[in-house]
mmCIF file of the N, C-alpha and C atoms, coordinates in Angstrom:
data_MODEL
# 
_entry.id   MODEL 
# 
loop_
_atom_site.group_PDB 
_atom_site.id 
_atom_site.type_symbol 
_atom_site.label_atom_id 
_atom_site.label_alt_id 
_atom_site.label_comp_id 
_atom_site.label_asym_id 
_atom_site.label_entity_id 
_atom_site.label_seq_id 
_atom_site.pdbx_PDB_ins_code 
_atom_site.Cartn_x 
_atom_site.Cartn_y 
_atom_site.Cartn_z 
_atom_site.occupancy 
_atom_site.B_iso_or_equiv 
_atom_site.pdbx_formal_charge 
_atom_site.auth_seq_id 
_atom_site.auth_comp_id 
_atom_site.auth_asym_id 
_atom_site.auth_atom_id 
_atom_site.pdbx_PDB_model_num 
ATOM 1   N N  . MET A 1 1  ? 1.697   -0.399 -95.213 1.00 0.00 ? 1  MET A N  1 
ATOM 2   C CA . MET A 1 1  ? 1.599   0.990  -94.777 1.00 0.00 ? 1  MET A CA 1 
ATOM 3   C C  . MET A 1 1  ? 0.132   1.301  -94.459 1.00 0.00 ? 1  MET A C  1 
ATOM 4   N N  . PRO A 1 2  ? -0.154  1.874  -93.272 1.00 0.00 ? 2  PRO A N  1 
ATOM 5   C CA . PRO A 1 2  ? -1.551  2.166  -92.909 1.00 0.00 ? 2  PRO A CA 1 
ATOM 6   C C  . PRO A 1 2  ? -2.141  3.259  -93.790 1.00 0.00 ? 2  PRO A C  1 
ATOM 7   N N  . ARG A 1 3  ? -3.426  3.121  -94.048 1.00 0.00 ? 3  ARG A N  1 
ATOM 8   C CA . ARG A 1 3  ? -4.122  4.133  -94.849 1.00 0.00 ? 3  ARG A CA 1 
ATOM 9   C C  . ARG A 1 3  ? -4.527  5.293  -93.944 1.00 0.00 ? 3  ARG A C  1 
ATOM 10  N N  . ILE A 1 4  ? -4.508  6.477  -94.490 1.00 0.00 ? 4  ILE A N  1 
ATOM 11  C CA . ILE A 1 4  ? -4.908  7.663  -93.738 1.00 0.00 ? 4  ILE A CA 1 
ATOM 12  C C  . ILE A 1 4  ? -6.358  7.980  -94.073 1.00 0.00 ? 4  ILE A C  1 
ATOM 13  N N  . ALA A 1 5  ? -7.193  8.023  -93.044 1.00 0.00 ? 5  ALA A N  1 
ATOM 14  C CA . ALA A 1 5  ? -8.600  8.364  -93.254 1.00 0.00 ? 5  ALA A CA 1 
ATOM 15  C C  . ALA A 1 5  ? -8.707  9.872  -93.417 1.00 0.00 ? 5  ALA A C  1 
ATOM 16  N N  . ARG A 1 6  ? -9.342  10.275 -94.475 1.00 0.00 ? 6  ARG A N  1 
ATOM 17  C CA . ARG A 1 6  ? -9.510  11.711 -94.725 1.00 0.00 ? 6  ARG A CA 1 
ATOM 18  C C  . ARG A 1 6  ? -10.951 12.108 -94.464 1.00 0.00 ? 6  ARG A C  1 
ATOM 19  N N  . ASN A 1 7  ? -11.133 13.269 -93.886 1.00 0.00 ? 7  ASN A N  1 
ATOM 20  C CA . ASN A 1 7  ? -12.467 13.786 -93.612 1.00 0.00 ? 7  ASN A CA 1 
ATOM 21  C C  . ASN A 1 7  ? -13.083 14.213 -94.935 1.00 0.00 ? 7  ASN A C  1 
ATOM 22  N N  . SER A 1 8  ? -14.296 13.741 -95.228 1.00 0.00 ? 8  SER A N  1 
ATOM 23  C CA . SER A 1 8  ? -14.943 14.082 -96.486 1.00 0.00 ? 8  SER A CA 1 
ATOM 24  C C  . SER A 1 8  ? -15.347 15.552 -96.535 1.00 0.00 ? 8  SER A C  1 
ATOM 25  N N  . ASN A 1 9  ? -15.518 16.169 -95.373 1.00 0.00 ? 9  ASN A N  1 
ATOM 26  C CA . ASN A 1 9  ? -15.872 17.586 -95.309 1.00 0.00 ? 9  ASN A CA 1 
ATOM 27  C C  . ASN A 1 9  ? -14.696 18.328 -94.681 1.00 0.00 ? 9  ASN A C  1 
ATOM 28  N N  . PRO A 1 10 ? -13.918 19.056 -95.488 1.00 0.00 ? 10 PRO A N  1 
ATOM 29  C CA . PRO A 1 10 ? -12.725 19.719 -94.939 1.00 0.00 ? 10 PRO A CA 1 
ATOM 30  C C  . PRO A 1 10 ? -13.044 20.816 -93.927 1.00 0.00 ? 10 PRO A C  1 
ATOM 31  N N  . ASP A 1 11 ? -14.281 21.340 -93.944 1.00 0.00 ? 11 ASP A N  1 
ATOM 32  C CA . ASP A 1 11 ? -14.661 22.382 -92.997 1.00 0.00 ? 11 ASP A CA 1 
ATOM 33  C C  . ASP A 1 11 ? -15.167 21.815 -91.677 1.00 0.00 ? 11 ASP A C  1 
ATOM 34  N N  . ALA A 1 12 ? -15.400 20.522 -91.628 1.00 0.00 ? 12 ALA A N  1 
ATOM 35  C CA . ALA A 1 12 ? -15.938 19.903 -90.411 1.00 0.00 ? 12 ALA A CA 1 
ATOM 36  C C  . ALA A 1 12 ? -14.857 19.853 -89.335 1.00 0.00 ? 12 ALA A C  1 
ATOM 37  N N  . SER A 1 13 ? -15.288 19.999 -88.110 1.00 0.00 ? 13 SER A N  1 
ATOM 38  C CA . SER A 1 13 ? -14.361 19.968 -86.988 1.00 0.00 ? 13 SER A CA 1 
ATOM 39  C C  . SER A 1 13 ? -14.470 18.623 -86.277 1.00 0.00 ? 13 SER A C  1 
ATOM 40  N N  . ASP A 1 14 ? -13.358 18.164 -85.740 1.00 0.00 ? 14 ASP A N  1 
ATOM 41  C CA . ASP A 1 14 ? -13.360 16.926 -84.966 1.00 0.00 ? 14 ASP A CA 1 
ATOM 42  C C  . ASP A 1 14 ? -13.781 17.178 -83.526 1.00 0.00 ? 14 ASP A C  1 
ATOM 43  N N  . TYR A 1 15 ? -14.001 18.436 -83.178 1.00 0.00 ? 15 TYR A N  1 
ATOM 44  C CA . TYR A 1 15 ? -14.332 18.789 -81.807 1.00 0.00 ? 15 TYR A CA 1 
ATOM 45  C C  . TYR A 1 15 ? -15.809 19.109 -81.672 1.00 0.00 ? 15 TYR A C  1 
ATOM 46  N N  . GLU A 1 16 ? -16.365 18.721 -80.545 1.00 0.00 ? 16 GLU A N  1 
ATOM 47  C CA . GLU A 1 16 ? -17.769 19.016 -80.268 1.00 0.00 ? 16 GLU A CA 1 
ATOM 48  C C  . GLU A 1 16 ? -17.897 20.479 -79.862 1.00 0.00 ? 16 GLU A C  1 
ATOM 49  N N  . GLU A 1 17 ? -18.875 21.157 -80.448 1.00 0.00 ? 17 GLU A N  1 
ATOM 50  C CA . GLU A 1 17 ? -19.091 22.566 -80.116 1.00 0.00 ? 17 GLU A CA 1 
ATOM 51  C C  . GLU A 1 17 ? -19.809 22.662 -78.777 1.00 0.00 ? 17 GLU A C  1 
ATOM 52  N N  . ILE A 1 18 ? -19.272 23.468 -77.863 1.00 0.00 ? 18 ILE A N  1 
ATOM 53  C CA . ILE A 1 18 ? -19.851 23.623 -76.527 1.00 0.00 ? 18 ILE A CA 1 
ATOM 54  C C  . ILE A 1 18 ? -20.451 25.017 -76.420 1.00 0.00 ? 18 ILE A C  1 
ATOM 55  N N  . PRO A 1 19 ? -21.728 25.116 -76.049 1.00 0.00 ? 19 PRO A N  1 
ATOM 56  C CA . PRO A 1 19 ? -22.333 26.442 -75.896 1.00 0.00 ? 19 PRO A CA 1 
ATOM 57  C C  . PRO A 1 19 ? -21.627 27.241 -74.800 1.00 0.00 ? 19 PRO A C  1 
ATOM 58  N N  . LEU A 1 20 ? -21.523 28.555 -74.995 1.00 0.00 ? 20 LEU A N  1 
ATOM 59  C CA . LEU A 1 20 ? -20.838 29.397 -74.013 1.00 0.00 ? 20 LEU A CA 1 
ATOM 60  C C  . LEU A 1 20 ? -21.507 29.326 -72.643 1.00 0.00 ? 20 LEU A C  1 
ATOM 61  N N  . ASP A 1 21 ? -22.829 29.203 -72.620 1.00 0.00 ? 21 ASP A N  1 
ATOM 62  C CA . ASP A 1 21 ? -23.542 29.132 -71.343 1.00 0.00 ? 21 ASP A CA 1 
ATOM 63  C C  . ASP A 1 21 ? -23.114 27.917 -70.526 1.00 0.00 ? 21 ASP A C  1 
ATOM 64  N N  . ALA A 1 22 ? -22.715 26.861 -71.175 1.00 0.00 ? 22 ALA A N  1 
ATOM 65  C CA . ALA A 1 22 ? -22.316 25.641 -70.467 1.00 0.00 ? 22 ALA A CA 1 
ATOM 66  C C  . ALA A 1 22 ? -21.051 25.869 -69.640 1.00 0.00 ? 22 ALA A C  1 
ATOM 67  N N  . LEU A 1 23 ? -20.229 26.812 -70.057 1.00 0.00 ? 23 LEU A N  1 
ATOM 68  C CA . LEU A 1 23 ? -18.988 27.074 -69.329 1.00 0.00 ? 23 LEU A CA 1 
ATOM 69  C C  . LEU A 1 23 ? -19.230 27.782 -68.006 1.00 0.00 ? 23 LEU A C  1 
ATOM 70  N N  . GLU A 1 24 ? -20.412 28.361 -67.846 1.00 0.00 ? 24 GLU A N  1 
ATOM 71  C CA . GLU A 1 24 ? -20.723 29.073 -66.608 1.00 0.00 ? 24 GLU A CA 1 
ATOM 72  C C  . GLU A 1 24 ? -21.652 28.276 -65.701 1.00 0.00 ? 24 GLU A C  1 
ATOM 73  N N  . ASP A 1 25 ? -21.904 27.034 -66.036 1.00 0.00 ? 25 ASP A N  1 
ATOM 74  C CA . ASP A 1 25 ? -22.784 26.182 -65.241 1.00 0.00 ? 25 ASP A CA 1 
ATOM 75  C C  . ASP A 1 25 ? -22.162 25.962 -63.862 1.00 0.00 ? 25 ASP A C  1 
ATOM 76  N N  . GLU A 1 26 ? -22.940 26.206 -62.811 1.00 0.00 ? 26 GLU A N  1 
ATOM 77  C CA . GLU A 1 26 ? -22.408 26.082 -61.447 1.00 0.00 ? 26 GLU A CA 1 
ATOM 78  C C  . GLU A 1 26 ? -21.900 24.679 -61.155 1.00 0.00 ? 26 GLU A C  1 
ATOM 79  N N  . ASP A 1 27 ? -22.608 23.659 -61.623 1.00 0.00 ? 27 ASP A N  1 
ATOM 80  C CA . ASP A 1 27 ? -22.203 22.280 -61.355 1.00 0.00 ? 27 ASP A CA 1 
ATOM 81  C C  . ASP A 1 27 ? -20.827 22.000 -61.945 1.00 0.00 ? 27 ASP A C  1 
ATOM 82  N N  . VAL A 1 28 ? -20.579 22.525 -63.134 1.00 0.00 ? 28 VAL A N  1 
ATOM 83  C CA . VAL A 1 28 ? -19.279 22.326 -63.770 1.00 0.00 ? 28 VAL A CA 1 
ATOM 84  C C  . VAL A 1 28 ? -18.200 23.070 -62.992 1.00 0.00 ? 28 VAL A C  1 
ATOM 85  N N  . SER A 1 29 ? -18.486 24.312 -62.606 1.00 0.00 ? 29 SER A N  1 
ATOM 86  C CA . SER A 1 29 ? -17.501 25.119 -61.886 1.00 0.00 ? 29 SER A CA 1 
ATOM 87  C C  . SER A 1 29 ? -17.101 24.476 -60.562 1.00 0.00 ? 29 SER A C  1 
ATOM 88  N N  . GLU A 1 30 ? -18.068 23.890 -59.871 1.00 0.00 ? 30 GLU A N  1 
ATOM 89  C CA . GLU A 1 30 ? -17.766 23.280 -58.577 1.00 0.00 ? 30 GLU A CA 1 
ATOM 90  C C  . GLU A 1 30 ? -16.902 22.039 -58.721 1.00 0.00 ? 30 GLU A C  1 
ATOM 91  N N  . SER A 1 31 ? -16.969 21.369 -59.863 1.00 0.00 ? 31 SER A N  1 
ATOM 92  C CA . SER A 1 31 ? -16.197 20.146 -60.039 1.00 0.00 ? 31 SER A CA 1 
ATOM 93  C C  . SER A 1 31 ? -14.768 20.434 -60.506 1.00 0.00 ? 31 SER A C  1 
ATOM 94  N N  . VAL A 1 32 ? -14.480 21.690 -60.817 1.00 0.00 ? 32 VAL A N  1 
ATOM 95  C CA . VAL A 1 32 ? -13.155 22.069 -61.294 1.00 0.00 ? 32 VAL A CA 1 
ATOM 96  C C  . VAL A 1 32 ? -12.296 22.516 -60.117 1.00 0.00 ? 32 VAL A C  1 
ATOM 97  N N  . ASP A 1 33 ? -11.033 22.135 -60.146 1.00 0.00 ? 33 ASP A N  1 
ATOM 98  C CA . ASP A 1 33 ? -10.104 22.560 -59.097 1.00 0.00 ? 33 ASP A CA 1 
ATOM 99  C C  . ASP A 1 33 ? -9.819  24.047 -59.284 1.00 0.00 ? 33 ASP A C  1 
ATOM 100 N N  . THR A 1 34 ? -10.366 24.877 -58.403 1.00 0.00 ? 34 THR A N  1 
ATOM 101 C CA . THR A 1 34 ? -10.212 26.325 -58.547 1.00 0.00 ? 34 THR A CA 1 
ATOM 102 C C  . THR A 1 34 ? -8.952  26.850 -57.870 1.00 0.00 ? 34 THR A C  1 
ATOM 103 N N  . SER A 1 35 ? -8.116  25.971 -57.361 1.00 0.00 ? 35 SER A N  1 
ATOM 104 C CA . SER A 1 35 ? -6.866  26.428 -56.766 1.00 0.00 ? 35 SER A CA 1 
ATOM 105 C C  . SER A 1 35 ? -5.911  26.938 -57.847 1.00 0.00 ? 35 SER A C  1 
ATOM 106 N N  . ASP A 1 36 ? -6.170  26.546 -59.084 1.00 0.00 ? 36 ASP A N  1 
ATOM 107 C CA . ASP A 1 36 ? -5.359  27.004 -60.211 1.00 0.00 ? 36 ASP A CA 1 
ATOM 108 C C  . ASP A 1 36 ? -5.985  28.273 -60.789 1.00 0.00 ? 36 ASP A C  1 
ATOM 109 N N  . ASN A 1 37 ? -5.174  29.213 -61.196 1.00 0.00 ? 37 ASN A N  1 
ATOM 110 C CA . ASN A 1 37 ? -5.683  30.460 -61.763 1.00 0.00 ? 37 ASN A CA 1 
ATOM 111 C C  . ASN A 1 37 ? -6.180  30.304 -63.189 1.00 0.00 ? 37 ASN A C  1 
ATOM 112 N N  . SER A 1 38 ? -6.019  29.128 -63.785 1.00 0.00 ? 38 SER A N  1 
ATOM 113 C CA . SER A 1 38 ? -6.433  28.947 -65.174 1.00 0.00 ? 38 SER A CA 1 
ATOM 114 C C  . SER A 1 38 ? -7.936  29.125 -65.343 1.00 0.00 ? 38 SER A C  1 
ATOM 115 N N  . LEU A 1 39 ? -8.727  28.739 -64.353 1.00 0.00 ? 39 LEU A N  1 
ATOM 116 C CA . LEU A 1 39 ? -10.181 28.903 -64.443 1.00 0.00 ? 39 LEU A CA 1 
ATOM 117 C C  . LEU A 1 39 ? -10.535 30.386 -64.506 1.00 0.00 ? 39 LEU A C  1 
ATOM 118 N N  . LYS A 1 40 ? -9.882  31.190 -63.688 1.00 0.00 ? 40 LYS A N  1 
ATOM 119 C CA . LYS A 1 40 ? -10.126 32.640 -63.702 1.00 0.00 ? 40 LYS A CA 1 
ATOM 120 C C  . LYS A 1 40 ? -9.713  33.225 -65.056 1.00 0.00 ? 40 LYS A C  1 
ATOM 121 N N  . THR A 1 41 ? -8.608  32.749 -65.589 1.00 0.00 ? 41 THR A N  1 
ATOM 122 C CA . THR A 1 41 ? -8.139  33.221 -66.890 1.00 0.00 ? 41 THR A CA 1 
ATOM 123 C C  . THR A 1 41 ? -9.149  32.900 -67.981 1.00 0.00 ? 41 THR A C  1 
ATOM 124 N N  . ILE A 1 42 ? -9.699  31.706 -67.955 1.00 0.00 ? 42 ILE A N  1 
ATOM 125 C CA . ILE A 1 42 ? -10.697 31.304 -68.949 1.00 0.00 ? 42 ILE A CA 1 
ATOM 126 C C  . ILE A 1 42 ? -11.941 32.168 -68.831 1.00 0.00 ? 42 ILE A C  1 
ATOM 127 N N  . ARG A 1 43 ? -12.401 32.413 -67.625 1.00 0.00 ? 43 ARG A N  1 
ATOM 128 C CA . ARG A 1 43 ? -13.601 33.238 -67.434 1.00 0.00 ? 43 ARG A CA 1 
ATOM 129 C C  . ARG A 1 43 ? -13.370 34.668 -67.923 1.00 0.00 ? 43 ARG A C  1 
ATOM 130 N N  . ASN A 1 44 ? -12.195 35.226 -67.641 1.00 0.00 ? 44 ASN A N  1 
ATOM 131 C CA . ASN A 1 44 ? -11.884 36.575 -68.120 1.00 0.00 ? 44 ASN A CA 1 
ATOM 132 C C  . ASN A 1 44 ? -11.847 36.621 -69.642 1.00 0.00 ? 44 ASN A C  1 
ATOM 133 N N  . PHE A 1 45 ? -11.295 35.585 -70.246 1.00 0.00 ? 45 PHE A N  1 
ATOM 134 C CA . PHE A 1 45 ? -11.246 35.505 -71.703 1.00 0.00 ? 45 PHE A CA 1 
ATOM 135 C C  . PHE A 1 45 ? -12.656 35.442 -72.288 1.00 0.00 ? 45 PHE A C  1 
ATOM 136 N N  . MET A 1 46 ? -13.528 34.648 -71.676 1.00 0.00 ? 46 MET A N  1 
ATOM 137 C CA . MET A 1 46 ? -14.906 34.523 -72.160 1.00 0.00 ? 46 MET A CA 1 
ATOM 138 C C  . MET A 1 46 ? -15.646 35.855 -72.033 1.00 0.00 ? 46 MET A C  1 
ATOM 139 N N  . LYS A 1 47 ? -15.398 36.599 -70.966 1.00 0.00 ? 47 LYS A N  1 
ATOM 140 C CA . LYS A 1 47 ? -16.033 37.915 -70.801 1.00 0.00 ? 47 LYS A CA 1 
ATOM 141 C C  . LYS A 1 47 ? -15.594 38.862 -71.909 1.00 0.00 ? 47 LYS A C  1 
ATOM 142 N N  . LYS A 1 48 ? -14.306 38.828 -72.256 1.00 0.00 ? 48 LYS A N  1 
ATOM 143 C CA . LYS A 1 48 ? -13.801 39.701 -73.318 1.00 0.00 ? 48 LYS A CA 1 
ATOM 144 C C  . LYS A 1 48 ? -14.424 39.338 -74.660 1.00 0.00 ? 48 LYS A C  1 
ATOM 145 N N  . LEU A 1 49 ? -14.654 38.065 -74.900 1.00 0.00 ? 49 LEU A N  1 
ATOM 146 C CA . LEU A 1 49 ? -15.270 37.640 -76.156 1.00 0.00 ? 49 LEU A CA 1 
ATOM 147 C C  . LEU A 1 49 ? -16.691 38.171 -76.289 1.00 0.00 ? 49 LEU A C  1 
ATOM 148 N N  . ARG A 1 50 ? -17.379 38.289 -75.185 1.00 0.00 ? 50 ARG A N  1 
ATOM 149 C CA . ARG A 1 50 ? -18.777 38.727 -75.211 1.00 0.00 ? 50 ARG A CA 1 
ATOM 150 C C  . ARG A 1 50 ? -18.919 40.237 -75.387 1.00 0.00 ? 50 ARG A C  1 
ATOM 151 N N  . GLN A 1 51 ? -17.855 40.978 -75.152 1.00 0.00 ? 51 GLN A N  1 
ATOM 152 C CA . GLN A 1 51 ? -17.939 42.451 -75.246 1.00 0.00 ? 51 GLN A CA 1 
ATOM 153 C C  . GLN A 1 51 ? -18.009 42.912 -76.686 1.00 0.00 ? 51 GLN A C  1 
# 
């Protein structure tokens, strides 16, 4: 039976924290397919978080 690796720090996240400013980087935006409305939805959500 395989052993389960447990995180020694239960509060630690397995995800890398991304600064909010990075989400508005023009280079990143241009590389994303903007034909989908999901990008607009994400930007609107980020604006609401900042209010």
